[in-house]
N, C-alpha and C positions, 0 to 999 in steps of 0.2 A: 502530602507524600514526598518521601526524600526523593533526591535527585536519581540515586543510585538506582531505585527501584524502577524509575520511570525509563533509565538507560537499561535495564535487564529487559522490560518489555519492548523498548524498541528495537534492541538487540535481536530479539526473537523474530522481528519481521523476515528476517532473511532465511529463517530454518524452514523446514519443511517435512521435518521428522526423517529418522533414519541417520544414518553415519556420515553422509556425503556432505563436504563443506560447501555453504550455499553463500551468495551475494546477492544484493538488490539494487539497481540503479534505477530512481524514480525522478522524471521530468515531469515539469509542470509549466503551465503559462495562464495568468491572468491579466486580462486587458479591461480597461474602463477609464474613461475620463481621456481619451486620447492617447493612454500610455499604456505599455505591457510590461508586465514584470515576470521574469522567467526564474524557475527554482530548480534545483538539483540537489537530490540526496542519494547518498550510498552507504549501504553497510556491507560487511562482509565478516563472518564469523565462521571460525573453524568448527563448532559443534554448539548445538543446542544446550544451555544450562539445564541442569537437573531441578533446577526450582521452575521451569517453565515446561509443562507437559504440552504436547503437540498431538492433536488429532484430526486426520484427515478423513475425506468423506466426498469424492468426486472432486471437483475443482474448487473446493472449500476446506479452511483449516480451521481448527479451534485452538487458540493460545491461551494457556491458563496459568499465569505466574503468581506464585504465591510466597515468595521470600522477601525479606527486607535486609537479607545480608549484604554489607558493602562488597563482599568477593563474590556476590551471585552472578554479576553480569558479564557474560562473555568478553574476551579481550577483542577489540577492534582491530581488525589487519589489514594491511596496506595492499592496494593494487597498482601503487606507484601514482604518476599523475593521470588525472581523468579529463578528457577533452570533449566537449560537444560541438558538432559542427551541424549547421543546416544548410539550405540552398544558397545563403549568402555568404557563406563561411562560418568563421568562429562564432560560436554562441556564449559557451562558458569553459572555463578551466578550473578544475578543483584539484587542491592538495590535501593529502591525507592529513588529520589531526587526530589527538588521543579519542575524541568521540566520533569518529567516522569521517564522512564527507558531507558538505552542505555547503551551499550559496544561494543568494538571491541576488539579481542584477537587471535594471532597467534596459531592455533590449528591444531592438526591432522584432515585431512578432512573426511567428512562423504562421503558416496557414494549413488548412485542412488539406491532406494529401501529401505535405511535404514530408521528403526522407531526412530524419535526422541520424547522424552517425556518432556513436559513442566508442572511444578508443581509450586503452588503459596501457601504459608504458610498461606495467606488470612491476611485483615487488614479490611478497610473500604470494600474494593471487597472482598466477600467470597472466602475463600480456593477452588482451584479447580486443575487439573489435564487433560492434554489433550496429545493426539499422534497424531503427523502426518507425513507422509512418505516425505521424503528427493527426491526432484525431479530429473529427468534425464535432459540431453540437449535438448533444443528444438531450432530450428532457426527460425527466422522470413522470411516468405515468402511474406506476402502482408499487409500493404504498402511496395513497394520496396524502401526502404530508403538508399541513398548513406552512404556507409560504408567507403568510402577512407578518411573521416575526422570527426572528432567529430561533433554531430548534424547537419549531413548531410540533404540534401531536401528528403523530402518523396513524394513530388506531391502536385496537388491541389485536392480539392473534394468539393463537394458541400453540404450544410447544410440540402439540402431538401431530401436526400437519407441517409439511413444508411451507416455507414461507416464500412465496411468489412474486418476483419483481420483474415490472414491464418497462420498458422506455421507448420512446420516438428515436429514431436515428440509425444510422447503420453502423456505430461503432461497439466496439465490446466496452466493459465497464468493471471496476471494483467495487464490490459490495461490502461493507462493514457493520457489523453491529457489536459494540464495545461497552463495557461497563465495568464498575471496581465494588467491591465491599471493603471493610477493612483488612488489610494484608493481602489484597487480590487485585489484581488485574486482569480481565479476561475479555477476548476478542474472537469473533469470526470473520476472516476474511475470504472472499470468494473473487477467482478471477472469472468472469463471463465471457465469452465470445460474442453471444448476440443475445438479443431480447427474445423472449423471456427467458428467465434464469430462475432458479431457487436454491435457498438456503436449505440443506436439509434438517428434517426435524431431529434426527439422531445428534446434531450438532447443538440444535436449540435446546435439547433437553439437559444437555451437558452442561451449557452454559449456565442453566439455572440461576438466573437472575429475572427479577419482577420488571425491571426498568433498564433499558439500553438506548444507547443514541446509536441510530440508522445513519449510514454514510451510503452515497451514492457518487461516483467520480467516472466520467466516461475517460477510456482509455483504450490504448493499443500496446499490445505486449509480447515480446518475444524470448526465448530463453535459451541458450547456448552452452556449451562446455567451455571450460578454460583449465587445462589441465585435467585434475582431479576435481574440480568445483564445477558447480552448477549456479550460472548467473542469469537472473531474470532483469530484463530492461522493460521499462514501461514509459510511455507519454500520455499525459492526460490533459484534458481542456477541463481546468478548472471551473470555467464560466459555468460550466453545467453541472458542479458540484451541489449537492444538496444535503442538509443534514436536519434531522428531526427526531424526536424522542417517540420510542415505540415501546409498548408494553407488553409483555409476555405473560400468559397463564396456561393452567393445565387444563 
């Protein structure tokens, strides 16, 4: 699948339906072997491309992108320099590039409960500042995915019923169901505050794919205004992230 189609889909992650311009800043950390790697990605788009349909239900949204046009991807806009600081000071600094913002660095770890501060100097997107608390570890309980290999089986579920997701731990979570077919990328994203959480049957029916990749990531999330913009900022504990293959039937 061509890069511009993937960029179109990633651009839609900042959207939420409607006409309000939206942005998202996602922070993550993965530790192992005595070292930690922190990541930061940010996307700001003025409007959703007409090639991506957005359907919302509760805290979930379905993004359905069906175009391969090189001009379909929304333009990535700048919020100036983004800086991320933790309890020990600076963690990350990001400058806007053509594809948005993104950086990966090997850093001292943050711990659960640490407050992370994100500031933007402002440009097309007005300046803003937000604080988000780093999440602790959480373990996925249901669906019960095979963890003996990458992308193990998570079971078969009916589109006519809500998909209930449960986990151990005090954090919220991002839930994802994504799949593709020729000329199409589609995904459901849910921002859950606590366990258990449900993916609505109404969105599962619209997803209309037999096999999807299920994803679970512990996270804390805040939203704030920046002028006319809505900005969502999240911090994820990627040590608890799980992926698996989930089958949907009628």
